[in-house]
RODREN-822018 format. One line per field, with one value per atom (N, C-alpha, C): residue in three letters; atom name; x, z, y. Coordinates in Angstrom, 1 decimal. Layout:
! RODREN-822018
aa: [ALA  ...]
at: [CA  ...]
px: [X  ...]
pz: [Z  ...]
py: [Y  ...]
//
This chain:
! RODREN-822018
aa: [UNK  UNK  UNK  UNK  UNK  UNK  UNK  UNK  UNK  UNK  UNK  UNK  UNK  UNK  UNK  UNK  UNK  UNK  UNK  UNK  UNK  UNK  UNK  UNK  UNK  UNK  UNK  UNK  UNK  UNK  UNK  UNK  UNK  UNK  UNK  UNK  UNK  UNK  UNK  UNK  UNK  UNK  UNK  UNK  UNK  UNK  UNK  UNK  UNK  UNK  UNK  UNK  UNK  UNK  UNK  UNK  UNK  UNK  UNK  UNK  UNK  UNK  UNK  UNK  UNK  UNK  UNK  UNK  UNK  UNK  UNK  UNK  UNK  UNK  UNK  UNK  UNK  UNK  UNK  UNK  UNK  UNK  UNK  UNK  UNK  UNK  UNK  UNK  UNK  UNK  UNK  UNK  UNK  UNK  UNK  UNK  UNK  UNK  UNK  UNK  UNK  UNK  UNK  UNK  UNK  UNK  UNK  UNK  UNK  UNK  UNK  UNK  UNK  UNK  UNK  UNK  UNK  UNK  UNK  UNK  UNK  UNK  UNK  UNK  UNK  UNK  UNK  UNK  UNK  UNK  UNK  UNK  UNK  UNK  UNK  UNK  UNK  UNK  UNK  UNK  UNK  UNK  UNK  UNK  UNK  UNK  UNK  UNK  UNK  UNK  UNK  UNK  UNK  UNK  UNK  UNK  UNK  UNK  UNK  UNK  UNK  UNK  UNK  UNK  UNK  UNK  UNK  UNK  UNK  UNK  UNK  UNK  UNK  UNK  UNK  UNK  UNK  UNK  UNK  UNK  UNK  UNK  UNK  UNK  UNK  UNK  UNK  UNK  UNK  UNK  UNK  UNK  UNK  UNK  UNK  UNK  UNK  UNK  UNK  UNK  UNK  UNK  UNK  UNK  UNK  UNK  UNK  UNK  UNK  UNK  UNK  UNK  UNK  UNK  UNK  UNK  UNK  UNK  UNK  UNK  UNK  UNK  UNK  UNK  UNK  UNK  UNK  UNK  UNK  UNK  UNK  UNK  UNK  UNK  UNK  UNK  UNK  UNK  UNK  UNK  UNK  UNK  UNK  UNK  UNK  UNK  UNK  UNK  UNK  UNK  UNK  UNK  UNK  UNK  UNK  UNK  UNK  UNK  UNK  UNK  UNK  UNK  UNK  UNK  UNK  UNK  UNK  UNK  UNK  UNK  UNK  UNK  UNK  UNK  UNK  UNK  UNK  UNK  UNK  UNK  UNK  UNK  UNK  UNK  UNK  UNK  UNK  UNK  UNK  UNK  UNK  UNK  UNK  UNK  UNK  UNK  UNK  UNK  UNK  UNK  UNK  UNK  UNK  UNK  UNK  UNK  UNK  UNK  UNK  UNK  UNK  UNK  UNK  UNK  UNK  UNK  UNK  UNK  UNK  UNK  UNK  UNK  UNK  UNK  UNK  UNK  UNK  UNK  UNK  UNK  UNK  UNK  UNK  UNK  UNK  UNK  UNK  UNK  UNK  UNK  UNK  UNK  UNK  UNK  UNK  UNK  UNK  UNK  UNK  UNK  UNK  UNK  UNK  UNK  UNK  UNK  UNK  UNK  UNK  UNK  UNK  UNK  UNK  UNK  UNK  UNK  UNK  UNK  UNK  UNK  UNK  UNK  UNK  UNK  UNK  UNK  UNK  UNK  UNK  UNK  UNK  UNK  UNK  UNK  UNK  UNK  UNK  UNK  UNK  UNK  UNK  UNK  UNK  UNK  UNK  UNK  UNK  UNK  UNK  UNK  UNK  UNK  UNK  UNK  UNK  UNK  UNK  UNK  UNK  UNK  UNK  UNK  UNK  UNK  UNK  UNK  UNK  UNK  UNK  UNK  UNK  UNK  UNK  UNK  UNK  UNK  UNK  UNK  UNK  UNK  UNK  UNK  UNK  UNK  UNK  UNK  UNK  UNK  UNK  UNK  UNK  UNK  UNK  UNK  UNK  UNK  UNK  UNK  UNK  UNK  UNK  UNK  UNK  UNK  UNK  UNK  UNK  UNK  UNK  UNK  UNK  UNK  UNK  UNK  UNK  UNK  UNK  UNK  UNK  UNK  UNK  UNK  UNK  UNK  UNK  UNK  UNK  UNK  UNK  UNK  UNK  UNK  UNK  UNK  UNK  UNK  UNK  UNK  UNK  UNK  UNK  UNK  UNK  UNK  UNK  UNK  UNK  UNK  UNK  UNK  UNK  UNK  UNK  UNK  UNK  UNK  UNK  UNK  UNK  UNK  UNK  UNK  UNK  UNK  UNK  UNK  UNK  UNK  UNK  UNK  UNK  UNK  UNK  UNK  UNK  UNK  UNK  UNK  UNK  UNK  UNK  UNK  UNK  UNK  UNK  UNK  UNK  UNK  UNK  UNK  UNK  UNK  UNK  UNK  UNK  UNK  UNK  UNK  UNK  UNK  UNK  UNK  UNK  UNK  UNK  UNK  UNK  UNK  UNK  UNK  UNK  UNK  UNK  UNK  UNK  UNK  UNK  UNK  UNK  UNK  UNK  UNK  UNK  UNK  UNK  UNK  UNK  UNK  UNK  UNK  UNK  UNK  UNK  UNK  UNK  UNK  UNK  UNK  UNK  UNK  UNK  UNK  UNK  UNK  UNK  UNK  UNK  UNK  UNK  UNK  UNK  UNK  UNK  UNK  UNK  UNK  UNK  UNK  UNK  UNK  UNK  UNK  UNK  UNK  UNK  UNK  UNK  UNK  UNK  UNK  UNK  UNK  UNK  UNK  UNK  UNK  UNK  UNK  UNK  UNK  UNK  UNK  UNK  UNK  UNK  UNK  UNK  UNK  UNK  UNK  UNK  UNK  UNK  UNK  UNK  UNK  UNK  UNK  UNK  UNK  UNK  UNK  UNK  UNK  UNK  UNK  UNK  UNK  UNK  UNK  UNK  UNK  UNK  UNK  UNK  UNK  UNK  UNK  UNK]
at: [N  CA  C  N  CA  C  N  CA  C  N  CA  C  N  CA  C  N  CA  C  N  CA  C  N  CA  C  N  CA  C  N  CA  C  N  CA  C  N  CA  C  N  CA  C  N  CA  C  N  CA  C  N  CA  C  N  CA  C  N  CA  C  N  CA  C  N  CA  C  N  CA  C  N  CA  C  N  CA  C  N  CA  C  N  CA  C  N  CA  C  N  CA  C  N  CA  C  N  CA  C  N  CA  C  N  CA  C  N  CA  C  N  CA  C  N  CA  C  N  CA  C  N  CA  C  N  CA  C  N  CA  C  N  CA  C  N  CA  C  N  CA  C  N  CA  C  N  CA  C  N  CA  C  N  CA  C  N  CA  C  N  CA  C  N  CA  C  N  CA  C  N  CA  C  N  CA  C  N  CA  C  N  CA  C  N  CA  C  N  CA  C  N  CA  C  N  CA  C  N  CA  C  N  CA  C  N  CA  C  N  CA  C  N  CA  C  N  CA  C  N  CA  C  N  CA  C  N  CA  C  N  CA  C  N  CA  C  N  CA  C  N  CA  C  N  CA  C  N  CA  C  N  CA  C  N  CA  C  N  CA  C  N  CA  C  N  CA  C  N  CA  C  N  CA  C  N  CA  C  N  CA  C  N  CA  C  N  CA  C  N  CA  C  N  CA  C  N  CA  C  N  CA  C  N  CA  C  N  CA  C  N  CA  C  N  CA  C  N  CA  C  N  CA  C  N  CA  C  N  CA  C  N  CA  C  N  CA  C  N  CA  C  N  CA  C  N  CA  C  N  CA  C  N  CA  C  N  CA  C  N  CA  C  N  CA  C  N  CA  C  N  CA  C  N  CA  C  N  CA  C  N  CA  C  N  CA  C  N  CA  C  N  CA  C  N  CA  C  N  CA  C  N  CA  C  N  CA  C  N  CA  C  N  CA  C  N  CA  C  N  CA  C  N  CA  C  N  CA  C  N  CA  C  N  CA  C  N  CA  C  N  CA  C  N  CA  C  N  CA  C  N  CA  C  N  CA  C  N  CA  C  N  CA  C  N  CA  C  N  CA  C  N  CA  C  N  CA  C  N  CA  C  N  CA  C  N  CA  C  N  CA  C  N  CA  C  N  CA  C  N  CA  C  N  CA  C  N  CA  C  N  CA  C  N  CA  C  N  CA  C  N  CA  C  N  CA  C  N  CA  C  N  CA  C  N  CA  C  N  CA  C  N  CA  C  N  CA  C  N  CA  C  N  CA  C  N  CA  C  N  CA  C  N  CA  C  N  CA  C  N  CA  C  N  CA  C  N  CA  C  N  CA  C  N  CA  C  N  CA  C  N  CA  C  N  CA  C  N  CA  C  N  CA  C  N  CA  C  N  CA  C  N  CA  C  N  CA  C  N  CA  C  N  CA  C  N  CA  C  N  CA  C  N  CA  C  N  CA  C  N  CA  C  N  CA  C  N  CA  C  N  CA  C  N  CA  C  N  CA  C  N  CA  C  N  CA  C  N  CA  C  N  CA  C  N  CA  C  N  CA  C  N  CA  C  N  CA  C  N  CA  C  N  CA  C  N  CA  C  N  CA  C  N  CA  C  N  CA  C  N  CA  C  N  CA  C  N  CA  C  N  CA  C  N  CA  C  N  CA  C  N  CA  C  N  CA  C  N  CA  C  N  CA  C  N  CA  C  N  CA  C  N  CA  C  N  CA  C  N  CA  C  N  CA  C  N  CA  C  N  CA  C  N  CA  C  N  CA  C]
px: [138.0  137.2  137.9  138.2  138.8  137.8  138.2  137.2  136.3  136.9  136.2  135.1  135.4  134.3  133.2  133.6  132.6  131.7  132.3  131.4  130.5  131.0  130.3  129.1  129.3  128.3  127.4  127.6  126.7  125.4  124.3  123.0  122.1  121.0  120.1  119.2  119.6  118.9  117.6  116.6  115.2  114.6  115.4  114.9  116.1  116.0  117.1  116.7  117.7  117.5  117.3  116.5  116.4  117.6  118.7  120.0  120.7  121.1  121.7  123.1  123.4  124.7  125.6  126.8  127.8  128.0  127.7  127.9  129.3  130.3  131.7  131.9  131.2  131.3  130.8  129.7  129.2  130.2  130.8  131.8  133.0  133.4  134.6  134.3  133.1  132.7  132.7  132.0  131.9  133.2  134.1  135.4  136.2  136.2  137.0  136.4  135.1  134.5  134.9  135.4  135.8  136.9  137.6  138.6  138.0  136.7  136.1  136.5  136.6  137.1  136.1  136.6  135.8  136.5  136.0  136.7  136.9  138.1  138.4  138.4  138.2  138.2  137.1  136.0  135.0  134.2  134.2  133.5  132.1  131.2  129.9  128.9  129.2  128.3  128.0  126.8  126.4  125.6  126.0  125.5  124.8  123.7  123.0  122.6  122.9  122.8  121.6  120.7  119.6  119.7  119.5  119.4  118.7  118.5  117.9  116.6  116.6  115.4  115.0  116.1  115.8  115.2  115.6  115.0  113.5  113.2  111.9  111.0  111.5  110.7  110.5  111.5  111.3  110.3  110.4  109.4  108.0  107.8  106.5  106.0  106.8  106.4  105.9  106.7  106.3  105.0  104.8  103.6  102.4  102.6  101.5  101.0  101.9  101.6  101.2  101.4  101.2  99.7  98.7  97.3  96.9  97.5  97.2  98.1  99.2  100.1  100.5  99.6  99.9  101.0  101.1  102.2  103.3  103.4  104.4  104.2  105.3  105.3  105.8  105.4  105.9  107.4  108.1  109.6  110.2  111.4  112.1  112.8  112.9  113.6  113.0  113.2  112.7  113.8  113.4  114.4  114.7  113.7  114.0  113.5  114.0  113.4  112.0  111.1  109.7  109.5  110.3  110.2  111.5  111.5  112.7  112.8  113.8  113.8  114.5  114.5  115.1  116.6  117.4  117.0  116.7  116.8  116.8  115.4  114.3  113.0  112.7  113.2  113.0  113.8  115.0  115.7  115.0  114.5  113.8  112.6  111.8  110.6  110.9  111.9  112.2  112.7  113.4  113.9  112.6  111.6  110.4  109.7  109.5  108.8  109.5  110.8  111.6  111.5  111.5  111.4  110.1  109.0  107.7  107.5  108.1  108.0  108.7  109.8  110.6  109.8  108.9  108.1  106.6  106.4  105.1  104.0  104.3  103.2  102.9  101.8  101.5  101.2  101.3  101.2  99.8  98.8  97.4  97.1  98.0  97.8  98.4  97.8  98.3  98.5  97.5  97.6  98.9  99.1  100.3  101.6  101.6  102.8  103.0  101.9  102.0  102.5  102.0  102.5  104.0  104.5  105.9  106.7  106.2  106.9  106.9  105.9  105.8  106.8  107.4  108.5  109.7  109.8  110.8  110.8  109.5  109.4  109.7  109.9  110.3  111.8  112.5  113.9  114.1  113.0  113.1  113.5  113.3  113.7  115.1  115.8  117.2  117.3  118.3  118.4  119.1  119.7  120.4  120.0  119.8  119.4  120.3  120.8  121.6  120.8  121.0  120.4  121.6  121.4  122.5  121.9  122.6  122.1  123.3  122.9  123.9  123.5  124.5  124.3  123.5  122.5  121.7  122.5  123.7  124.5  125.3  125.3  126.1  125.3  126.1  125.5  125.5  125.1  125.0  126.4  127.5  128.8  129.0  128.6  128.8  127.8  126.7  125.9  126.6  127.5  128.3  129.2  129.8  130.7  129.9  128.7  127.9  127.7  127.4  127.2  128.5  129.7  130.9  131.1  130.7  130.8  129.8  128.6  127.7  128.1  128.7  129.2  130.3  131.2  132.3  131.7  130.6  130.0  129.4  128.8  128.2  129.3  130.4  131.5  132.2  132.4  132.9  132.0  130.7  129.7  129.9  130.1  130.3  131.6  132.6  133.8  133.4  132.5  132.0  131.0  130.7  129.7  128.3  128.1  126.8  126.3  125.0  124.4  123.7  123.4  122.8  121.7  120.9  119.9  119.8  120.2  120.0  118.6  118.0  116.5  116.2  116.0  115.6  114.1  113.4  112.0  111.9  113.0  112.9  112.9  113.2  113.1  111.6  110.7  109.3  108.8  109.7  109.4  110.4  110.9  112.0  111.6  110.3  109.8  109.9  109.4  109.4  110.8  111.7  113.1  113.8  113.5  114.2  113.7  112.4  111.9  112.5  112.5  113.0  114.5  115.3  116.8  117.2  116.2  116.5  117.6  117.4  118.3  118.3  119.4  119.4  118.9  118.4  117.7  118.6  119.9  120.8  121.0  120.6  120.8  119.5  119.8  118.7  118.9  117.9  117.9  118.0  118.9  119.0  118.3  118.8  118.2  118.6  118.1  118.5  119.2  119.7  120.3  120.1  119.5  119.3  120.6  121.0  122.2  121.9  122.3  122.2  122.6  122.1  122.5  121.4  121.7  120.7  120.0  118.7  118.0  118.2  119.2  119.6  118.5  117.6  116.6  115.3  115.2  114.0  114.1  113.0  113.0  113.4  113.1  113.4  114.9  115.6  117.1  117.7  116.9  117.5  117.7  117.0  117.1  118.2  118.7  119.6  119.2  119.5  119.2  120.1  119.7  120.5  121.5  122.6  123.5  123.7  123.7  123.9  125.3  125.3  126.6  127.6  128.9  130.0  129.9  129.5  129.5  128.5  127.5  126.5  127.0  128.0  128.4  129.8  130.7  132.1  132.6  133.3  133.9  135.4  136.2  137.7  138.2  139.1  139.8  141.3  141.8  143.2  143.9  145.2  146.0  146.0]
pz: [110.4  109.8  108.6  108.5  107.3  106.3  105.1  104.0  104.4  104.9  105.3  106.3  107.2  108.2  107.5  106.6  105.9  105.1  104.4  103.7  104.6  105.7  106.6  107.3  107.5  108.3  107.4  106.1  105.2  105.0  105.1  104.8  104.2  103.6  103.1  104.3  104.8  105.9  105.5  106.2  105.9  107.0  108.0  109.0  109.6  109.4  109.8  111.0  111.7  112.8  112.3  113.1  112.8  113.3  112.6  113.0  111.7  111.8  110.6  110.2  109.0  108.5  108.1  108.6  108.3  106.8  106.1  104.7  104.3  105.1  104.8  104.7  105.5  105.4  104.0  103.6  102.2  101.2  101.3  100.4  100.3  101.5  101.6  100.8  101.1  100.5  99.0  98.5  97.0  96.4  97.1  96.6  96.4  97.5  97.4  96.5  96.3  95.4  93.9  93.6  92.3  91.8  92.7  92.4  92.0  92.0  91.6  90.2  90.0  88.7  87.6  86.4  85.3  84.0  83.3  82.0  81.1  80.6  79.7  80.4  81.7  82.5  82.1  81.5  81.0  82.2  83.4  84.5  84.2  83.9  83.3  84.3  85.6  86.6  86.8  87.1  87.5  88.8  89.8  91.1  91.5  92.1  92.6  94.1  94.9  96.4  96.9  97.6  98.2  99.7  100.3  101.8  102.2  103.5  104.0  103.3  103.0  102.4  101.0  100.2  98.9  99.1  100.1  100.4  100.8  101.6  102.0  100.8  100.0  98.8  97.9  97.7  96.8  97.4  98.7  99.2  99.2  99.3  99.2  97.8  96.8  95.4  95.2  95.6  95.4  96.1  97.3  98.0  97.4  96.8  96.1  94.8  94.2  93.0  93.3  94.5  94.8  94.6  95.0  94.9  93.4  92.5  91.1  90.4  91.1  90.6  91.7  92.3  93.4  93.1  91.8  91.4  90.7  90.8  90.2  88.7  88.0  86.6  85.8  84.6  83.8  83.7  84.2  84.2  82.8  82.7  81.4  81.2  82.3  82.1  83.2  83.0  84.0  85.0  86.3  87.3  87.3  87.1  87.0  85.7  85.2  84.0  84.2  83.2  83.3  83.8  83.4  83.8  84.6  85.8  86.6  87.0  86.5  86.7  88.0  88.3  89.5  89.3  90.4  91.8  92.1  91.1  91.4  91.9  91.3  91.7  93.2  93.6  95.0  96.0  95.6  96.4  96.6  95.5  95.6  96.4  96.2  97.0  98.5  98.8  100.3  100.9  100.1  100.6  101.0  100.1  100.4  101.6  101.7  102.8  104.1  104.1  105.4  105.8  104.9  105.2  106.0  105.4  106.0  107.3  107.3  108.6  109.7  109.4  110.4  111.1  110.4  111.0  111.2  111.2  111.6  110.6  109.3  108.3  107.6  107.7  107.1  105.6  104.8  103.4  103.0  103.7  103.3  103.6  104.4  104.7  103.6  102.5  101.3  101.6  102.3  102.5  103.4  104.4  105.2  104.4  103.5  102.7  101.7  101.2  100.3  101.1  102.4  103.2  103.5  103.7  104.0  102.7  101.6  100.3  100.0  100.4  100.2  101.0  102.0  102.8  102.0  100.8  99.9  99.5  99.3  98.9  100.0  101.2  102.3  102.6  101.7  101.9  103.3  103.7  105.0  106.1  106.0  107.1  107.0  106.0  105.9  105.6  106.1  105.9  104.6  103.9  102.7  101.7  100.4  99.4  98.2  97.5  96.3  95.1  94.0  92.8  91.8  91.1  90.1  88.7  87.8  86.4  85.5  84.3  83.2  81.9  81.1  79.8  79.0  78.3  77.5  76.4  76.0  75.0  75.5  76.8  77.4  77.2  77.3  77.1  78.5  78.4  79.7  80.4  79.6  80.3  81.2  80.8  81.6  82.8  82.7  83.9  85.0  84.6  85.6  86.3  85.5  86.1  87.2  86.9  87.9  89.1  89.0  90.1  91.0  90.4  91.2  91.9  91.3  91.9  93.1  93.0  94.1  95.2  94.9  96.0  96.7  96.0  96.7  97.7  97.2  98.1  99.4  99.2  100.3  101.4  100.9  101.8  102.4  101.7  102.3  103.3  103.1  104.1  105.4  105.3  106.6  107.3  106.6  107.3  108.0  107.6  108.2  109.3  109.6  110.6  110.1  108.7  108.1  107.5  107.2  106.5  105.3  104.4  103.1  102.7  101.7  101.1  99.6  98.7  97.3  97.0  96.2  96.0  94.5  93.9  92.5  92.4  93.5  93.5  92.8  92.9  92.3  90.8  90.2  88.7  88.3  89.2  88.9  89.1  89.4  89.6  88.8  87.7  86.9  86.3  85.9  85.4  86.4  87.6  88.7  89.1  89.2  89.6  88.6  87.3  86.2  86.2  86.5  86.5  87.7  88.9  90.1  90.0  89.4  89.3  88.1  87.2  85.9  85.1  85.1  84.4  82.9  82.3  80.8  80.1  78.9  78.2  78.0  77.9  77.6  78.8  80.0  81.2  81.5  81.9  82.4  83.9  84.7  86.1  86.2  87.1  87.4  88.7  89.8  91.1  92.1  93.3  94.4  95.5  96.5  97.6  98.9  99.9  101.2  102.0  102.7  103.5  104.8  105.9  107.2  108.3  109.5  110.6  110.9  111.0  111.1  112.5  112.5  113.7  114.0  114.8  115.1  115.8  116.5  117.3  116.5  115.3  114.5  114.0  114.2  113.7  112.3  111.4  110.0  109.7  110.7  110.5  111.3  111.9  112.6  111.8  110.7  109.9  108.7  108.2  107.1  106.0  104.8  103.7  103.7  103.2  103.1  101.9  102.0  100.8  100.4  99.2  98.7  99.1  99.3  99.6  98.5  98.9  98.0  96.8  97.2  96.2  95.0  95.3  94.3  93.3  93.8  93.0  92.6  93.2  92.9  92.5  91.4  90.9  90.8  91.3  91.2  90.1  89.3  88.3  88.6  89.0  89.4  88.3  88.2  87.2  87.5]
py: [32.6  31.5  31.0  29.7  29.2  28.8  28.4  28.1  27.0  25.9  24.7  25.1  26.0  26.4  27.2  28.0  28.8  28.0  26.9  26.0  25.2  24.8  23.9  24.7  26.0  26.8  27.6  27.6  28.3  27.5  28.2  27.6  28.7  28.3  29.2  29.8  30.9  31.6  32.1  31.8  32.2  33.0  33.4  34.3  35.1  36.4  37.3  38.2  38.6  39.5  40.9  41.7  43.1  43.9  43.6  44.2  44.7  46.0  46.5  45.9  45.9  45.4  46.6  46.6  47.7  47.7  48.9  49.0  48.6  48.9  48.6  47.1  46.3  44.8  44.4  44.9  44.6  45.0  46.2  46.6  45.7  45.2  44.3  43.0  42.5  41.2  41.3  42.4  42.5  42.9  43.6  43.9  42.6  41.8  40.6  39.6  39.6  38.6  38.9  40.0  40.3  39.3  38.6  37.7  36.3  36.2  34.9  34.4  33.1  32.6  33.0  33.2  33.6  33.2  32.3  31.8  33.0  33.1  34.3  35.6  35.6  36.8  37.8  37.2  38.1  38.8  38.2  38.8  39.3  38.4  38.8  39.3  39.3  39.6  41.1  41.5  42.8  42.7  43.5  43.4  44.7  44.7  45.8  45.6  46.6  46.5  47.3  46.7  47.4  47.4  48.6  48.6  49.9  50.1  51.3  51.7  53.0  53.6  53.0  52.7  52.0  50.7  49.9  48.6  48.8  49.8  50.0  50.4  51.2  51.6  50.4  49.6  48.5  47.5  47.2  46.2  46.8  48.1  48.7  48.6  48.7  48.6  47.2  46.2  44.8  44.5  44.9  44.7  45.3  46.5  47.2  46.4  45.6  44.9  43.5  43.0  41.6  41.2  42.0  41.6  41.3  42.1  41.8  40.8  40.4  39.5  38.5  37.7  36.8  35.8  35.5  34.5  35.2  36.5  37.2  37.4  37.7  38.0  36.8  36.6  35.5  35.5  34.5  34.5  34.4  34.8  34.8  33.4  32.7  31.3  30.4  29.1  28.1  27.9  27.9  27.6  26.1  25.3  23.8  23.3  22.2  21.5  21.2  21.2  20.9  19.5  18.6  17.2  16.8  17.1  16.9  15.4  14.7  13.3  12.9  11.6  11.1  11.0  11.2  11.4  12.9  13.8  15.2  15.6  15.0  15.3  15.0  13.8  13.4  14.3  14.7  15.6  17.0  17.5  18.8  18.6  17.6  17.3  17.3  16.5  16.3  17.6  18.4  19.7  20.6  20.6  21.4  20.9  19.6  18.9  19.2  19.0  19.2  20.7  21.6  23.0  23.3  22.9  23.2  22.4  21.2  20.5  21.1  21.8  22.5  23.6  24.2  25.3  24.9  23.6  23.0  23.3  23.4  23.6  22.3  21.7  20.4  20.6  19.5  19.6  20.2  19.8  20.3  21.7  22.4  23.8  24.7  24.7  25.5  27.0  27.6  29.1  29.4  28.5  28.8  28.6  27.7  27.4  28.6  29.2  30.3  31.6  31.7  32.8  32.7  31.5  31.3  31.6  31.2  31.5  33.0  33.7  35.1  35.9  35.2  35.8  36.1  35.4  35.8  37.3  37.7  39.1  40.1  39.7  40.5  40.3  39.6  39.2  38.5  37.8  37.1  37.9  39.3  40.2  40.7  40.3  40.8  42.3  43.0  44.4  44.8  43.8  44.0  43.0  43.4  42.5  42.8  41.8  41.9  41.3  42.0  41.5  41.2  40.1  39.7  39.7  40.3  40.3  39.9  39.5  39.1  39.8  40.1  40.6  39.5  39.9  39.0  38.3  38.8  38.2  37.0  36.8  35.8  34.4  33.3  32.0  31.3  30.0  29.2  29.1  29.1  29.0  30.2  31.4  32.5  32.6  31.8  31.7  31.0  30.0  29.3  30.3  31.2  32.2  33.0  33.4  34.1  33.3  32.0  31.1  31.0  31.0  30.9  32.3  33.4  34.7  34.7  34.2  34.2  33.4  32.2  31.3  32.0  32.7  33.4  34.5  35.2  36.1  35.5  34.3  33.6  33.2  32.7  32.3  33.5  34.6  35.8  36.4  36.3  36.7  36.0  34.7  33.9  34.4  34.8  35.3  36.6  37.4  38.6  38.3  37.1  36.7  36.9  37.0  37.1  35.9  35.8  34.7  35.2  34.3  34.7  33.7  34.1  33.2  33.6  32.8  33.0  32.8  33.8  33.8  33.8  32.7  32.6  33.1  33.2  33.6  35.0  35.8  37.2  37.1  36.0  35.9  36.0  35.8  35.9  37.4  38.2  39.7  40.5  39.9  40.6  41.9  42.1  43.3  44.4  44.1  45.1  45.5  44.4  44.7  45.5  45.2  45.9  47.4  47.6  49.0  49.7  49.1  49.8  50.1  49.2  49.4  50.2  50.4  51.0  50.2  48.9  48.0  48.3  48.4  48.6  47.4  47.6  46.5  45.3  45.5  44.4  43.5  43.9  43.0  42.2  41.0  40.1  39.8  40.0  39.6  38.1  37.6  36.2  35.9  36.5  36.2  37.3  37.1  38.0  37.2  37.9  37.3  38.1  37.6  38.2  38.1  39.2  39.2  39.9  39.2  39.8  38.9  39.1  38.3  37.3  36.0  35.0  35.0  34.7  34.5  33.0  32.7  31.4  30.6  31.3  30.6  30.3  30.8  30.6  29.1  28.4  27.0  26.7  27.7  27.5  27.5  28.0  28.0  26.9  26.0  24.9  23.6  23.5  22.3  22.6  21.4  21.5  20.5  20.9  19.9  18.8  17.6  16.4  16.6  15.8  15.8  14.3  14.1  12.7  12.2  10.8  10.2  10.5  10.5  10.6  9.6  8.4  7.3  7.6  8.5  8.8  9.9  10.7  11.9  11.9  11.0  11.1  9.7  9.7  8.5  8.7  7.8  7.9  7.0  7.5  6.7  6.7  5.6  5.5  4.6  4.9  4.1  2.6]
//
């Protein structure tokens, strides 16, 4: 698979098969991802891998705390700006509406929407979960380095025949994640990423998000 194919076939997978992933494949992905670009070569990313029994114990811990924390824990940062302006607000709104429409959940069925969102806490059935953290001394520029590292992992996963889903929802469970992983105080959890084999027949994996036209995002300056 070439890079263009990996980019074209990558999507946020929200339903995975009950099929184990070879630990060596995960090791290859993370080993190769070390070559991701990083300004000044600071390489600010810290990655934690959950699978097998550890994954089961973690999911059980989250489920045990869910009744007392139905909305999770107060996050350390905002995923989106409080006042998301246009056209970004409409893009985000349409993404959510299209997702729920793909699985037949109408806007007025709030309980069903919450149940679908809670699938995040089950890693959408993926057998492997990755957590990404940054040193608290890092600034916004280094957050961009982590983003490039994560994108590299997603594309390398496609080469292995795997799919992924980046999950910022885990930022609302940073205290539980920190406790379970015994993260040192200087590290801040950013997000998680589900990794596994996609259930290609699940309706939620049949739809794709829209992309803005090139004219909206790209401007050419020629001599």
